[in-house]
N, C-alpha and C positions, 0 to 999 in steps of 0.2 A: 374558516378562512377558506376562501374559495381560490384555488390552484388551477391555473391556466394550461402548466406544463411542468413535467419533470424532465429534469437533467440528470445524467449518470456521467460523470468527472473523473478520470483516473488516470494515474500513471500505474503501468503495468507491464515491466519488459517480460516477465514469464508467464504473463496472460491468466493469473489465479485472480486477482485483484480485479481486472477487468469484467472477469466472468461473475463473481460476486456481487460486483457494484452495479453490473447491469442486470442482473437477477432480482435486486431489492429494488431498483427502479421499474424494472418490468411490471413487477405485482403491485407496486403501490401504484402506478398508472392504471393497471387495471381495477384496482378499487376504487380509484377517485374516478376512472372514466375520462381520463386526458391523455394526451400523445407524450412521449416520451422521444428524447434525442440523446445520443451521446458524444460524448467529446474526449477522445484518448489524445493527451498530450504528452505521451512516451517520449515520441520522436522529437527534436528538435526543431523540426519543421513545422511541427504543431503547436508552439509554445513561443511564438515570435512577437504575436499581438495580444493585446488585453482582451478580455473576454467577459463581457457583463452580462449581468441577470437582471431581473426584476422583482418588485414586492408580491408579486402573483404568482413567482414559481417556486418551486422545490428543489433542491440539489443535491443527487446524491454524490460524496466527494471521496473517494476511495485511493487508498495511500498503502505501500507495503511498509514493513517496520525492517529499518536497517539498525542494527545495533541499538536497538530500543528507541528508535524514534523517528522523525522525516529523514527519510536519505539527505545527507546534508549540502550536497550539489543540485538537489532538488528544491532545496527549502526556498530558495530565493525566488523560484517560479512561482510555488503556491504564493508566497508574498506579494510579489509585484503583478502577476500575471492577471489575475482574477477580480472584480469587483461586484460586492452581494448586492448592492443598492437595496438593502432590506429582504433581500430573498431569504426563503427559509432553508437550513441546510442540514444534511445528516452526514458527519463525519464517519468515514468507515476504513478501517484498518484490516489488515491482514499481518499474519506472523506464523513464522514456522515452528510451531509447536513448543517453542520455549518461554517466550513473554512478550506482550507488546510495550511492557514499563512505561514510556511514557509518550508514544506515537500518538495514541489517541487524544491525550490532553494536549500536545501541541498541536494537532489538527484543528481540535476545537478552537484552541484559541485564536489560531492565525486565520480561522475562517470568521471566528467573531469580528477581528480587528479590521478584516476587510470587508464590513458592512453586511455580512450574513448573521441569521439568527438561528442556531444551533437548537434543534427541538427533539433530538434523539442520536446515538451514539452505538457503534457496535464495533468490536473485535473478533475476527474471524480467524479458524485456523485453516492452514493450508501447506501442502508438503514442503519443508524446507527447501530452499533453492539451491544449496550447498550440498544435500543429500536427499536420496529417494528414502533412508532409512529413517529419518525423522518428520513424522507427520505423513507418511505412507497412506496413500489413498485418501487425502482429506483434500479438498471437501466430499465428505462420504454422504450417502442418502439422509443420513440425521441431519448432517449438517445443511442442507438443501431445506429440508423441513424448517428447521428452524431459523433459516433466513427468510422463506416465505410466511412464516408466521410474524416475524419482526417487520417484514415490509407491510403485512395488513394491521399491524398495531400503529406505525407509523401514519399510514392512512386514516386511520381512527382519530389519532390524537390531531392532526392536522386538520381535519374537519369541525373538530369540535373546538379548536382554537378561537377565542371572542379576542385577543389581544398578543402584542409579542411576548413570548416568554422570557423567562430568564436563560441564560448558559444553561445548556444541559450539564448536570453533575456527572463528572466521571473520576475514577480512582487515579491519584499520581503516581502511581506504582504499578501498571498493570493488575495483575489480581489481588492485589493486598487492598482490600477493602475498607481499611482501618483510615484510610485517609482519602477522602474525597474532597475534590476541588470544586466548586458550585460558580458562585457568580463571576469571580474573579478572573480575567482572561489575561492579568500580566504578572502570575506567579510565575516564579524563576523554575524553568523547566530542568529537570535533573540532567547529569551529563551521558553523554552517550555509552554505551554496554562496552567493556574492554573485553574482547574475546579473550579468551583461555585456550592453552593447550591442553593435552592429554593430562599433563602432570599438575594442572592449576595454577600454571603460570601465565603471563599475559602473554598472548601471541600476534606477534608483529608484523602482518602481512598487507600492510597499506600500500605496498610498493607493489603485491603480486598482480601480475598480469595473463591471461590466458595464452596457451601455448599451442601450437598448430600441427597435426601429425600430417606432414606433407605428403604422405604415401595415401591417406585416406582423402585429403583434402580435393574435390573437384575444381576448385577456383569460382563457386557458383557465386561468392560474396553476400549470401543471406547474413552471415553473420556481422558484417559492414553496414549492412542494413538495418538490421534490427537494433544495433548499438544506439541506445538512445544518449550517449555522450559521443558519437561519431569519435570513437576512439580507435577504432579500428581503420585502416587504409582501405580505400575501394579498390587502389590498383593492387595491392600485394599485402591479402590480409593477414599475412604473417607478423607484420608491420604494425605497431601500435603508435598512433598519430595525436592521443588524446588521454585522459584521465578516466581509469577503469574504476568502477563503483561498485563491482564484484557482483553485479546484479545476475550474470549468468544467461542473460538473453542469448549469447554468442553459443554459449555449450547446449543448452537445452534445446534450440532451433536450429543448429546445423545438422541438415539431412544426412550428412556423412560421419558423424560422430566423431569429427575431427579435432572438436575444441576441449581443453580441458585445462586445468591447473594443478600445477605439478610442485608449488611453492611447499617447503616444509611445514612451515609454521602455519599455513592455511591447512594443510593437511592434516595437521595434529589438531586443529580447531575442530574440525570435522570430525575427527575420531571421538574428542571429548562431547561434541554433540550427540552422536550416536550411542554414546556409554551412558549418559545423563539425562536424554532428553526425548527419548523413544515412547514413553507412555503416555498415552492420548490425552491431552487438556482440552477444555471444553470452551465452547465460543464465548462471551459474554456480550449482553446488549444493557443500555440504558435509556429509559424513554419515562 
């Protein structure tokens, strides 16, 4: 098939998903000798209108994994703000070294339902946004090389296509290869992962929100500007005015290191992650 343009489309509060999605798109575009465009819909101002693609375009669509699925408050954006119009697509998810569970399957299904035709898929490790001790240094040099190779494979497959393919087969439960889901895009997606505390009990921190160290805070309002949910007041950054999705954008991107989470259940879950998921996990691709 002839591709006229590649699009890198992504939701990426802490920027790892953006970097990986763009890297795949850039390398594939280089191979196919076509231009590439980026569309970052992380901020609410960038997801107010319907974005449409065409049948001669390839879309690399990147999402982070939250509790094993697409972030629940961003899922409606994926469902309603994009129309494929027979464009080819590659669902890409990132995960913090635990598991991507059903996020890749869910993203594949949603893209297929919106008129995209998935030709490949990938799940890539990034540093966990809750802690620097899980997925530390990821993506590393080996990950970057893996991403580049994946992009070349995508270009080769797309160039050789003579007809629209079946939806790309991906596992229904992350790294579990015993249950692949092929053509059906209506299969029920499993539940969100239940976070556990350090003792193996459910960790209930749904209402946890970031706190501000007023001694460190310079009132620059960067935290409010990078929040994908517009949940932090621009007039007083110590005040929450919306729903926090625990994306950690405010924590990671605060130049004063004035933002943090102090909820006991949240901190216990972080400790559990550090104790159980520090060993490196490999990325996976499907093509």
